[in-house]
N, C-alpha and C positions, 0 to 999 in steps of 0.2 A: 505495500501500499501505500511506503514512503516513495518509494522511486516514481508513481505517476502523479505524487502531492505537490515533490518537485521541478517537475516538470509543467505542472496546471502556472506554479506561483510565474516560473519563468516566463511563460506566454503572456501573463498579467503584467511583469513588469517592461516588458520589450511591447506589449501592445500602448504603456500606457508613459514608456521614452518617446516613442515616437510622435508626433503630432499629427490630427487628421492630414493635412494638407499644411502642404509651404506655402510662402510668401505669393502676393500675385506680381505679375511682370509689372504692372503698373507700380508697386509696391518698390522692387529692385531697381525702376529704373530713375525712380526720385531718389532714393538713397547714395546709384551710383552718381546721379548729376550732384549731388551734395560733394562725394569724393574728387568731380572731376575740378571740383570750386579750389583745393585744395595743393597751395604748392610746396605742401612739407607734410606729407602723410604717414611718417614715422611707421611702415612697414603696413600702417592699416587694409592699404589693396593686397596683401598675402590671405587675407579673412574676406576682404568684400570683392568678390569676385564672379562677373559674370557669368550665369548657370550655374550657381549652387542655392540652396536653400538658403535667404538671407535669413531667414529666421534664425539661423546659426551662425550668423557675423557675428565678429566680436563687438560687443556693444548694446549688440541690438535685442529686445525680449521682446516677443510677439505674444496672440492670448492666444486660445484652444485652436480658434478657426484661421488661425495665420496671419494674423493682423499685426502689425508692428504699432505697437502702445507706449516702448519704451525707445530711447537711446541714450546711453550715459556713454561718452567719451572726456571726462574731465581727466586733467593731468597728462594728458596721450602726446603733448607736444606736436600740436596740430598746428598750421598754418595757414593761410591763405582768409577767403570772406564764408562767410554762410549762404548759401544756397535760399532762394525763395522754395525751393523745389521741397523742402523739410513739411514743409504746410500740407502738400497736397497727399501726406500722409493721414486720410482720412480717420484712424482712430487711434493718432499719436497723443498722449494722455503727458507724459514727463520728458523734456527732453534737458539736459542736460551737459556743455560745452565748457564748464570754466576751466581755468587755468589754464588757459592754450595758448596762443598769439593768433586767434583771428583778428583780422584789421575789416578796415572798411564799415559800413552800415549793417544795424540789424533790420531785417526785413522788415516791413511792416505786417505782412502775411501772417507770421509766429506771432506775432500783440493782437492780431483778429481775429487768428482762431478760435471757430466755438467747441474745439475739443482739448487742448493745450489745458492744462491743469498747472502744470508746476513748469517756469522757464528759468535754466540758470546758464546767462550767458557770462559771471561773473570772473573777473583777472582777463582778462584782454585786452587788445586792443584797439577793440571798435571806436571808432572815433568821430564820424560821422553825425551831424543832426538827424534825430530819430524822424521821419517822412510819417504823413496822414496822408496816404493815400487809399483814401476810403472809397467804398462806391456806398450808393446810395441801398441797394443793392442787402448791403451786408446786415444782418439782424443784429437789433444791441444788444441782446442776452450774451453773456460771454461769460468762460465756465472758468477764465484763469484765477486761480488761488496765490498760487505764490509768482512775486517775479523779483530778481535778483538781476539788476544790470552794473551791479557794484566794480569798482577798481577795472575803470575803463579809462576813455580819452572823448567824453563825450563835454561838446560845451552847446553853450545857449541856453535859448528860454528853455525850462522845463516842460517837454511836450505832453500835452493832455491826452492824446493815446494811448501812454500810462498808467490809464486809471480811470478814465470817462467810460460809462456803460459796462462798465466791469463790475456786473450785479456780486462775482462771489471773491472779490478779491479780498485776503486775507494779509498778508504780506508783499511788501514793494519795498527792495532796499535800493535803492542807488548812490549809494556811498563812495566817497573815493571818485572822481567825476569832475568835471568844472564847469557844471549849468551853473547858470547867471540868473540874474534877476529877485522877482517877489517868491516865495513860496506859494507851491499854489494851496487852496482852502476847502476844494471841494473834494477830499477823497470819499469820504464816507455819507455821501449823497448818491452815489450808485451804490455803493456795497454798506449793506446797515452792520457786515460781519468784520469790517477791518480794525483789523488788529494791530500791527506794526508798521511802523513807516521808519526809516532809514537813510537822513540826507545829511549825514556828516560828511565834513570833507568836501565842500564844493563852495560857492560863490556867491552864493545867494546872497540876499542884502535887505536891509528894510524892515518892517514887524513881523513877527509869528502870527498868522491868519488867527482870528478870533475865532473863524470856523471851525477849527479842530476841536472846538471844544463842543461840537454837535459830533464825535464821534463815540458816542458809547458802548462801543465796545472795547478803545481803543487802549492796548496795555502797554506799548512800547513808543517812543517817541525820542529820538533822538535827531536832533539836527548842531551837532557842536562842530568846530573848525571853518565856519560860514560868516558872515560878514553883520548876522543881525545886528540891529542897534536900537530898539524900543523895549518896552516895558513888558515883561511879562504879560497877554492876556487874562481879563477876571472870567472868562469864558474856560479856557485850557484849566481852573479848578476845579470846575462841572465837572468833570470825564474820572468820575471815582473809583472805574476803572485801570487805571493807569498807576504800571508795577515799576514803568523803569523809564524816569524823566532827565534827558540829557542834552544840553546847550552850551557845553562849555567852548574856552575860546573864540566868544562871540565878542560884544561890546554892549551887552544888554544891561539897561539902567533899573532903576528903581529899588523897592524892598520887598521883602519877603510880607507879606502879608501874613497874619497868622491865623484872622479867621477864612480866610480862603483856604489856607494850607493844609489845616486839618479835614479838606473834605479829602483830602486822599489817601484816604487809610489804608490802601493799597499798596502806597507807593514801597519798593524795597530800594531803589536806587536812585538819588537825587544825585546829580553832578551837574550846578553851572557852575565851576570854577573858570577862572579868567573871563572874566566880564567887568563892570563897572557896576555891579550891585555894591547899596550903601545898607545903613540899619543894622539892627540885631537880630540877632538868630532868634525866631519868635518864641516864646511858653509853649504854644501848639505846637512844638515839634514833638512833644510827650505824646501825643495823640499818634503817632506815626507806629505804631507797635509791629507792623511789619518791615520797621526800614532797615536796611544790611547796610548803604553805602551814602553817608554824606561828604558831599564833595564842593566845596564854596573857597575853596583856594584861590588867592589873587583875585580879591575882588577890594571893595572901600569900605568892608563892613568891621563893625566897632561893637563896643560895648563887652560884658562878659559872659561867659556862657552860661546856658538856662539851665538849670536843677535840673528841668525836666528832661534833659538829654538822656539822665540816669533810667527815665523808663523805655528807653529804643533798647530795648535787651536782647534785642537780634542785632545789635550795628557790629556789622564786623570791621566796618573801616571808618576813619573821620580823619578828613582833609580838610585843615582851615588856614593852611599856609597864606604868606603875606598878606593878610586885612592886619585893624589896627584895635582887633582883638586884646583887650586887657584884666585887671582883675585878676585873684586866683582861681587855681583851680581846684580847689577844695571845692567849688562849689557843685560838682560835678562827683556824685558816689559811682566813680570807676566799679567799685566793688558789685554794681549790680550788670556791668555791660563782662561778662562771661564768654562774649563771643569775641570780641575783639580782639583784632591779628594786626592792624593798622591804624598809629596815630600820630599824626604830622600836624606839630603845631607851628612849623617853620617860620620868624619875623614876624612875630606879634608883640604886642607888650605885657606879655602875662609876667607876675611878678610871686614873690613867696616862693617856701617849698615844692619839690612835688610830694604830693598828696602820696602816703600809703597807702592810699588806696588803687592805686597805678599798679603798684607790686604785687598784686592779685589777679591779677589778668594775664591767668597764666597765660593765654596762645598768642600775647601778643608777638608778634614776630618785628614789627620791625617801629623804633619810635624815634621819633626826632623831633625834640625843646629848642633847637638851635634859634638863635634871635633872637630871643625875649630876656628879661631882667629876673630870670630867677636868681632864687642864691640858697646858701647853707652847703648843710654836706648828704653825698645820698646816702640811702639806708643802707645796711648790707643786704636788709630784705630785697634787693635788687636783684637776688641770685635764686630767688624764685621763679625769676623771668624763663623758665629752663627752653624755649622755644625762639627765645629771645636770637634774631637774624643781623637787625641793623638799628645801630645806638650812636646818635647825634646828639651830642650836650653841648654844642660849639657856642663861642659867644652868649656865655652867660657870665655870673658870677660864684657860679660854684668856689669850693675849699675845699682840701684835704685831698691831691688827685692819690696819693696811694691810698688814703679810704678805698675811692669809691674801686680803683684797678682792683684792691683785694675783693670787692665783694663781686664786679665784673668777673671773675678770674672764675668763677661756678658757672656762668652762663657758656655752658660746653658749645654750645651751636652759635656763638657772638663771629659772624665774619665778617662786620665792616664795626669799626668803632673810630667817632670823629670826637675828638674835646677840645678839638682849634679854638684858642680865645678865650678859654677858661681858665681858672685854676691860674692866673696871673702870679708870675711873682714867685710861685711856690720851688722847691726844689725836685729836681727829675728823682721818681723814685730809684733805689738804689738796691732794694731790699729783695734779695736773692730769693725769699718765697717766695715771691710773686711769680706764679709759675699759672695754668692752664692754658686757655688761650688756643687750644690746640689746632680750632679749625679758624681762627683769623688771617684773613687774605690782605684787609685794608687797614691800617692804623694809620690818622694824623691825629699827632699832637703839638701843634705849632701853634706858633703866635701866642706861645703863654710866657714869656720871658722864663722859661726855668734854666736853673743853673745846675750845677751838675757837671758832669759826662755822659756821654750814649752810654746807656748800662747793660750789660751785660743778661740782664734775663730776656731782654731782645732777640740773640742768639737762639733761645727756644724757639721760636717762632717759628718752624719752618714751614705753614703753608702760607707767610708770606709775600705777596706779588707786588705791594706798592707802600713804602713807608715817608711819612712826610714829618720831619722834626726842624721844620726851617723858623726862623724870626724867634727862636730863643737865647739864652745864653750861654751855651755850653759850651766847654772848653774840652782840653785835654787833645790827644790825637784823633785821627776815624781811626777806629779798630779793622785792624785784619780778618776778622771772624764776621764782617756782614758776608766776606765770600761764600761762607756755609749758608745761606742762603738764599740757596739754588734756585725759588721759585722767584725769585725778588727779580722784576722790570723795570719800577719806578722808585727811585732814590733820589731824596730831595731833602739834602742837612745844609742850605745854605743859614745864611742871615745868621750865625752863628760865631763863636770865638776859637774856632777850632783851629789847630796848631800843626805843627810839626809835620813831614812829606805825606805827598798822597802813597796809602802801604802799593808796594806793586803786588799784592793778594789780592788786593779792590778789581784790579784788570783780569782778574780768573773767574769774574760772577759771568755766567751764563747768559743773562738779560734773553729768553730766549722768547722770540714774540710768537711761539706754537706750542707752548704752555695752553692744556685745554683748562678752562676755565668753568666753573658752574652759572650757568646764566643766572640762576637767582642771586649772584652775589650781592646784587645790589637789593636790597626789600623794599627800598622806595628808589626813584627816579633821582641823581643828585643833577642841578641844576647848574648853569650862568646866568639863566635868565628865563623867565617862562617858558619860551619857546627855543631854548635847546639846553635838550634831557639825555642823558643816557641810562641806560640800567645793565650797562654791561661791561667790562674792564677791558676788552678787551678797542673800545671805541678810544682809548687811552695811549699817548706813543712810549716808545722805548726810551726813559730817561735817566740822566746821572747828571744832578745838578750840587755843586759843592761850594757856589759860587757866594760871594762875601764870606771871607774867612778871612786866617792869617796863615791859610797853607805856603811852607817854602819849599826848598826844590827843585827837581825839573818834574816833567811831563812823564809819566814812564814811556818806556819804548813799548810796552806791553798795552798798549793802551788800543794796537791794533787787534787783539783778541775781539774785541768786544762788538764785532760785527753786526750785530742788531740794532743799536742804536739809534736814536733819530735826532735824538737830542741830548748835544755835550755842552756843559757850563762851569767853565772854570772861571769866569770873571770876576775882578776883585779881590784880588788875591796876592802872593809875593812871588810867585813862581818864578822861575828863572831858567836860563840854557831855552836851548834851540824848540822848533813847533817839528813833534818828531814827524818826520816822514810815512812812521809807521800809522798816522794819523788818515794817509789816504786810502789804507785798506776798508774803511768803515763807511762801505758805500751804500747804504738805507740811510745815512746821515740826513738830516733836513737843516738841523739849527745848528754852526759852533759856536759858540762865544768863548773866548779868551782873552777879552779886551783888561784894561788895567792893572795887568800883572808888571814884569818888567823883561820878557820875555828878548831874546834878541836873535840874529841869525837873518833867515829869510825862510820868506813864506814858500812852504815846496810846491812847485810846479806843479805838482800831480793833482792836487788839490782840484783846481779845474777840470779833472777828469770825473770829480765827484755827481753826477748828472742830476741826483737829487736833493745838493745841495740848496736850498733853498733861501737860505740868508745867515750871514758870516760877520763876525764883530770880530775883527783883531786889534780895536782902537788903544791907542795911550799906553804903547810898551817902545820898545829901543830895537824895532824890526829894521831892516836895510834889505836894500837890493828892489830889483823889479817887481812887480804886482802882477801873479799870472795871469793870462788873458784866454779870453776863451771860452767854451761852455757856462757853465750859470755866475760866471766872472765878469759875463756881458752885461747881466742884470744888476749888480755890486753900485753901491753911490760910495761920493767920498770917507760920510760915515758910519763906513766900514773899518776905516783904516786910518784913517783922523789922530790925529796927536802918536807920528813916526814918521817924524821928517829926513830919515835914511831912507823911505821907502820912493820907489818911482813908478811912475805910469800915464797910462792917459787918465785914469780914474781919478790921482791924485791934482793932476794938471802939474806932473815936473817932468822933466825930459833926464832920462836913465844916462849916465855917463857924466855929467856935472855935477859941480861940488855944491854941497848942500849944509847950509848952519847946522848947527851942533845942534842936539835935542832939547828941547824945551821940559823940565821937569814938572807932572804934573803932583801938583798938593795933593797928599793925603788924605785933607780936611776935606776935600769936596766930594771924596770917596759915596757916602749916602747920597749926596744931593744928586749925582749919575743916575737914580735909578731910575727918574722921569726919564730919562735918555734910551735907557734901557728896554723900557715897556715899547715907549715910541717903535724903538728899533726893532724889536724882536714880537710882535705883536699877534701873529699868526703861529699854528700848526700847520701849517700848509697839508691838505686832502682831510684835514681832519678837526677845521673849524673852532680849534681847541684855542685860546689865547694863552701865548707861552711864558712869557714871567710870570713867576711863582705867586707873587700876588694876584695875578687876575686868576691862574689858574686854581687858586684855592677856594675863590670862589665856588667852583661846582662842588664842593663839599662841604655842605650845610650839615 
C-alpha cells in the first residue's frame, strides 16, 4: 500500500508545481519591450528569453491563470528608461523597481493604472517633471495605495497626478527630490484613507497647508528639510490620529500652543528641530502619554523644563539642544523616564547640579550636557549607567575630574567621552588606579588648563582612536608609550608646555585609515553647526598635531613611516635642523605646518610631487634656497613661505642667485597672537569640509 500512496503524492505535487497555463504572448511582449529599454540589464536577459514562459522569469510572479501580478526587480543594477509597456500588463498589482539607475521620466500610464496598487521607483535617477497625459476616457477611480518616488531627481511643481482621483491612496513618499513651490493641500479629498505623507528633503516653500487638517486618517506627516517658513496651522492639531509629526530644518515660526498640542494624544514622534520656534514647552506635553521622541533642538525656545515631562514615561529620546532653556534640571523627575536612551541638552542655559534621578535612567545610551552652566561634582552613582556609550560634559563648571573619572570607569560600554572646557585649572589625574574604559574610542580632555603630565593610565586605553589633550598646561616630554595605542589615528596634544625632543618611537604609530570602526561609536551626531554633523569616525582625517609646545631637536627621519597621515602640524615649537626628505613619502598628506620653528636648509624639491598636498606653511623659519615649483606648489601663496628671507622663487618675488639680506628674527612674544593667521591659512580639510585649526575642529565635539 505504501508504494501507490507515494506515487499518488508525487502526481499531486507535480500538478501543483506546474501552472495550468503560461503567460500570454501579449504579456511576454510587454515585458520584452521593457527589457529593450534597458541600457544595462545586468544579466536579466539570460532569464527573460523569448519563447519561454515569462511566469518563470526572474522577478516575475504570476497568478494561477498565468497573468503577471507582480514585478520585483529592486537592487538589480538596471539602467535605462522605464517603458510604459508595463502598464499594458492588465493584472499587474505590484511593481518594485527601486534601488536601480533608471533615468528619464516616470510614465504617467503607470500612475493612472486602474490595477496597480503598489508602485515603488525610489532610489533611481528619474529626472523629468511628471507629465499629466490623461485621457478623458480614463475612469476616475484608481486602485493605487502605495506610491514611492523618493530619492530621485524630480524637479518643478509637485504634480497633481500623484494624488488626484486616487480614492484608495494610503502612502505617498516623494522625499529626497527637488520639488518646488507650495505643498499641496488636497491629499485626502480623494482618499479618506490617506495615512502617510513624506515630502522631506525637497524645496517646498511657504506655509504648511491647513487642508491637511482634514486628513482624519493621517498617521505620518514628514516634510523636514524644506523652506517652509510660516506657523504650524491650528487645523493640523485636529488630526488626532497623528503618530509621527516631523518638520525639522525649515523656517517655521510661532509657539507650541498647549491647548492644541494635547489633541495629539496618539503622537509618538514630534520633530520640529532646526526651526525658529519660540516660547516654552507647554505643560500639556504631559498629556502625550505615547510620546517616544521629543526633538526641538536648534530653535529659539526658552524657559524651564516642565515637570509634566515626567509623565511621558514612554520617552526614548529628548533633544533640546541649541535653545535658551534655563533653570534646574531637577524640575523633571527622570526616575519615571525608565525608557530614556538619549538626552541631548547641548548649548542651553541650565544651572545647578546634575539631578540624581538621571543616574537611574539605566537604559541611557547617550547623554550630552555640554554648553550649559551646570556645576558641582559628578555623583559616583553615574556608574549605574551601564548602557552609556556617549557622554559629553564639555563647557560647564564641573569640579573634581579625578572623582568623575573614577565614577565613569565602571561604565563598561562607554565609547565616547568629552570633558572639554570643564574642570578648569585642576590637575590631570595621574592616579594609576584609574583603569577600566576598555571600550573607549574617543577621549577629549582639552581646553581645561590642566597641569601635570600626560598620564600613564592613558596607555591602557587600547581601543582609543582619537585623543584630544590640547589647550592644557601639560609639561614634560611626549611619552614614547603613545606608540602602543595601535588604533590611534587622531592625536592632538597641541597648546601645552611639552618639552624635549619628538620621540622617534612616536613615528612607529600605525595610524591606519583601514581600521574598522563601529559605526555606532557616536551615540549622537557631533556638530560644527546645525548643517554639518557626523556620526562616524571615518569622516575625520588622520592627524598628528604637536603644535604650540616647547619641543626641541630635529624632526625625526622616521616621519616617513607615517604614510597614512593627512595632516601634520609641528608649528610653534623650537625644532631645528633640516626638513627631512622622508616627509615626501607621506603621499596622503593634505596639510603640512612646520611654521614658527628654527628649521634650516632647503625645502625638499620632492614635496612638489605630493599630489594631495593642499596647504603648506613653513613660514618664520631660517630656510634657504629655491622654493619647489610645479604640482601643488603652483597653488600656494607668499604667506606659506614668509619670514624666510633666504628663500627665493616666483612665489616670494625674489630671484634665486642674488644676495639676500640677513634674516629678521621673529619675536617669541608674538607666538600666541599668530593663532588667527594660522586659522586663516589652514581653514579647510580638503574633501572633508572639516576646519583644520584645532580651535575650530574642537567645535565638533560637543
